[in-house]
C-alpha positions as CSV (number, residue, x, y, z in Angstrom):
1,M,0.0,0.0,0.0
2,R,1.8,3.0,-1.3
3,D,1.7,6.6,0.0
4,V,-0.6,6.0,2.9
5,Q,-1.2,9.3,4.8
6,Y,-0.5,9.6,8.5
7,G,-0.6,13.4,8.3
8,A,-1.4,16.4,6.0
9,S,2.2,17.0,4.7
10,T,3.5,15.4,1.5
11,R,6.3,14.1,3.7
12,Q,3.9,12.4,6.1
13,R,3.4,9.3,4.0
14,L,4.3,5.7,4.4
15,D,4.5,2.5,2.3
16,H,3.1,-0.7,3.8
17,Y,4.5,-3.9,2.4
18,L,2.3,-7.0,3.1
19,L,2.8,-10.7,2.6
20,A,-0.1,-12.8,1.2
21,D,-0.8,-14.2,4.7
22,H,0.0,-10.8,6.3
23,W,-2.4,-11.0,9.2
24,S,-0.4,-13.8,10.8
25,R,2.9,-12.0,10.4
26,P,4.9,-9.6,12.5
27,T,5.6,-6.1,11.2
28,V,8.9,-4.2,11.1
29,F,8.6,-0.4,11.2
30,F,11.7,1.0,9.5
31,L,13.1,4.5,9.8
32,Y,15.9,5.4,7.3
33,G,18.8,7.7,7.9
34,G,20.1,10.7,6.1
35,G,21.3,13.0,8.9
36,W,17.7,14.2,9.6
37,R,18.0,16.2,6.4
38,S,17.5,13.7,3.5
39,G,15.9,10.5,2.5
40,R,12.9,8.9,0.7
41,K,11.0,5.8,1.6
42,E,11.1,4.6,-2.1
43,D,14.9,4.4,-1.9
44,Y,14.6,1.7,0.8
45,R,12.5,-0.9,-1.1
46,F,15.6,-3.2,-0.9
47,V,15.3,-3.2,2.9
48,A,11.6,-4.1,2.7
49,D,12.4,-6.9,0.2
50,T,14.8,-8.5,2.6
51,L,12.5,-8.3,5.6
52,L,9.7,-9.7,3.5
53,L,11.9,-12.6,2.6
54,S,12.4,-13.2,6.3
55,G,8.7,-13.4,6.9
56,C,7.8,-9.9,8.1
57,N,5.5,-7.3,6.9
58,V,7.2,-3.9,6.6
59,I,6.3,-0.2,7.0
60,I,8.7,2.5,5.8
61,A,7.7,6.0,6.6
62,D,8.8,9.4,5.3
63,Y,9.1,12.3,7.8
64,R,9.7,16.0,7.5
65,L,13.3,17.1,7.3
66,Y,15.7,19.7,8.5
67,P,16.0,22.7,7.8
68,L,12.3,23.0,7.0
69,V,11.6,21.6,10.5
70,R,13.6,21.0,13.7
71,F,14.1,17.8,15.5
72,D,11.0,18.0,17.7
73,Q,8.8,17.9,14.6
74,I,10.8,15.1,13.0
75,K,10.4,13.1,16.1
76,R,6.7,13.8,16.2
77,D,6.4,12.6,12.6
78,A,8.1,9.3,13.5
79,A,5.8,8.9,16.5
80,N,2.6,9.6,14.4
81,A,3.7,7.2,11.8
82,F,4.3,4.5,14.4
83,A,0.9,5.2,16.0
84,H,-0.7,4.7,12.6
85,A,1.1,1.4,12.3
86,C,-0.3,0.4,15.7
87,E,-3.8,1.4,14.7
88,T,-3.8,-0.4,11.3
89,T,-2.2,-3.7,12.3
90,P,-3.8,-6.5,14.5
91,A,-3.4,-5.8,18.2
92,D,-1.8,-9.3,18.7
93,Q,0.7,-8.8,15.9
94,P,4.3,-7.9,17.2
95,L,5.7,-4.6,16.0
96,Y,9.4,-4.2,15.8
97,I,11.1,-0.8,15.3
98,M,14.2,-0.8,13.2
99,G,16.3,2.1,11.9
100,H,19.6,3.1,10.3
101,S,21.8,6.0,11.4
102,A,19.5,9.0,12.1
103,G,16.6,6.6,11.8
104,A,18.1,4.4,14.5
105,Q,18.3,7.4,16.8
106,L,14.6,8.1,16.2
107,G,13.8,4.5,16.7
108,A,15.7,4.3,20.0
109,L,13.8,7.4,21.3
110,L,10.5,5.9,20.3
111,S,11.4,2.7,22.1
112,L,12.7,4.4,25.3
113,D,11.3,7.9,25.8
114,E,7.9,7.2,27.5
115,S,6.7,10.8,26.7
116,I,6.6,10.2,22.9
117,L,4.1,7.4,22.5
118,Q,0.9,6.5,24.2
119,Q,1.0,3.5,26.6
120,Q,-1.0,1.3,24.3
121,H,1.4,2.0,21.4
122,R,4.5,1.5,23.6
123,D,3.1,-1.9,24.6
124,R,3.1,-3.0,21.0
125,I,6.9,-2.7,20.6
126,A,8.4,-6.2,20.6
127,G,12.0,-5.1,20.1
128,F,14.3,-2.5,18.6
129,V,17.1,-3.0,16.0
130,G,19.5,-0.1,15.6
131,L,21.9,-0.1,12.7
132,A,24.9,2.4,13.2
133,G,22.8,4.7,15.3
134,P,24.0,7.8,17.2
135,Y,22.6,7.5,20.7
136,D,25.1,9.5,22.8
137,F,26.4,12.5,20.8
138,Y,26.1,15.6,23.1
139,P,27.9,18.0,23.0
140,F,27.3,18.1,19.2
141,T,30.2,18.1,16.8
142,D,28.2,19.1,13.6
143,A,27.7,22.8,13.5
144,D,24.1,22.7,12.4
145,H,23.1,20.2,15.1
146,W,22.9,23.1,17.6
147,D,20.1,24.5,15.5
148,L,18.5,21.2,14.4
149,F,18.1,19.9,18.0
150,G,17.3,23.4,19.5
151,P,16.2,25.2,21.4
152,E,18.9,24.7,24.0
153,N,16.6,23.4,26.7
154,T,15.6,20.5,24.4
155,Y,19.2,19.2,23.6
156,P,19.0,16.4,26.2
157,Q,15.8,15.1,24.4
158,S,17.9,14.0,21.4
159,Q,20.0,11.6,23.4
160,A,18.6,8.0,23.7
161,V,21.0,7.3,26.6
162,N,19.0,9.8,28.7
163,Y,16.0,7.5,28.6
164,V,17.3,4.1,29.4
165,R,14.8,2.1,31.5
166,A,14.4,-1.4,32.9
167,N,11.1,-2.0,31.3
168,G,12.1,-0.9,27.8
169,P,11.8,-3.3,24.8
170,P,14.8,-5.6,24.0
171,M,17.4,-3.7,22.1
172,Y,19.8,-5.1,19.5
173,L,22.5,-2.6,18.5
174,L,24.5,-3.3,15.3
175,H,27.6,-1.4,14.3
176,G,30.4,-1.6,11.7
177,E,33.9,-1.7,13.1
178,T,35.1,0.8,10.5
179,D,32.2,3.2,10.8
180,S,33.8,6.7,10.8
181,R,30.5,8.6,10.5
182,V,28.8,7.2,13.7
183,R,31.5,5.5,15.7
184,R,30.7,2.2,17.4
185,G,31.1,3.7,20.8
186,H,27.5,5.1,20.5
187,S,26.0,1.6,20.5
188,K,28.3,0.5,23.3
189,S,27.2,3.4,25.4
190,L,23.5,2.7,24.9
191,M,23.9,-1.0,25.6
192,D,25.9,-0.4,28.8
193,K,23.5,2.2,30.1
194,Q,20.5,0.2,29.3
195,R,21.9,-2.9,31.0
196,Q,22.9,-0.8,34.0
197,A,19.2,0.4,34.2
198,G,18.1,-3.3,34.2
199,G,17.0,-3.4,30.6
200,I,17.8,-5.9,27.8
201,A,20.4,-4.8,25.3
202,D,22.9,-6.6,23.1
203,R,25.4,-5.5,20.5
204,E,27.2,-6.8,17.5
205,V,30.3,-5.2,15.8
206,Y,31.1,-6.4,12.3
207,K,34.7,-6.4,11.1
208,G,35.4,-4.5,7.9
209,V,31.9,-2.9,7.8
210,G,31.4,0.8,7.6
211,H,28.4,3.2,8.0
212,V,26.9,2.5,4.5
213,E,27.9,-1.1,4.3
214,I,25.7,-2.1,7.2
215,I,22.6,-1.0,5.4
216,L,23.8,-2.4,2.1
217,A,23.7,-5.8,3.7
218,F,20.0,-5.7,2.9
219,S,20.7,-5.4,-0.9
220,R,19.9,-8.4,-3.1
221,I,23.5,-9.2,-3.9
222,H,24.5,-9.4,-0.2
223,R,21.5,-10.5,1.8
224,S,21.5,-14.2,1.3
225,Q,25.0,-14.6,2.8
226,S,25.1,-11.7,5.2
227,K,25.8,-12.4,8.8
228,I,24.1,-9.1,9.6
229,I,20.8,-10.3,8.1
230,Q,21.2,-13.7,9.8
231,D,21.7,-12.0,13.2
232,I,18.8,-9.6,12.7
233,R,16.5,-12.5,11.9
234,A,17.6,-14.4,14.9
235,F,16.9,-11.4,17.1
236,L,13.4,-10.9,15.6
237,Q,12.7,-14.6,16.2
238,G,13.8,-14.5,19.8
239,A,12.1,-11.2,20.7
240,G,9.0,-12.3,19.0
241,Q,8.8,-15.5,21.1
242,N,9.2,-13.4,24.2
243,H,6.5,-10.9,23.1
244,L,3.1,-12.6,22.8
245,E,4.8,-15.9,22.2
246,H,5.0,-15.2,18.5
247,E,7.2,-17.1,16.1
248,I,8.2,-15.9,12.7
249,P,7.5,-18.6,10.0
250,T,10.5,-19.7,8.0
251,N,9.0,-20.3,4.6
252,H,10.0,-17.0,3.2
253,L,13.8,-17.4,3.7
254,K,14.5,-18.8,0.3
255,E,15.3,-16.2,-2.4
256,P,12.6,-16.2,-5.1
257,V,13.8,-17.0,-8.6
258,N,13.0,-13.5,-9.9
259,G,14.3,-11.7,-6.8
260,A,12.3,-9.2,-4.9
């Protein structure tokens, strides 16, 4: 279902990919990166294809971008898109949040900051998968971040590490060893702080993988042999069993003859 509206703006649209037996499947809500200033849902069809092959329905949402809006509105768009996903999928169907880079930061905040989502929507989150996410980056090093995340009194609200909690959803934080854009210390910081708070968080670091390569693992030429994709699926399987005792069927794991 293409260009489903969750708001009035042309950037408040989402694409909902559904398997034939979709009502029995979990859903992954994916937020792409782009430094909070670029990105289009159509460019991430390859991510949806890989997740569909793993037995999950997929929602990919656009959101408004800086400098037309600041971070509070970007975050609100992500929350409204996720609320739409909650309201339009079966209540007993697990919903996972997944994001890359800036999208991982947004996803981590949706998962941890209890002020963003209503309780009934927070309860739907079966787990969070963060790919190369910035979670602990204050004070800012990019000049425009002081404006993007402003005003000054809201700077702490951009840092996922400020919202760790024991009752948060399971978190799986993936990072490339050679990522020079968002260094792997971000995922270690969030994992350590979430564990210290009594929550569930695990982390993988992949040798020879950079900031872009970790998302390219979802591409058709890489996904069938990718350890990253294998690890993500294993996490979704385990988190799903712990949340509503759901198991992801395995009959979509084989690559179709004509691709996807």
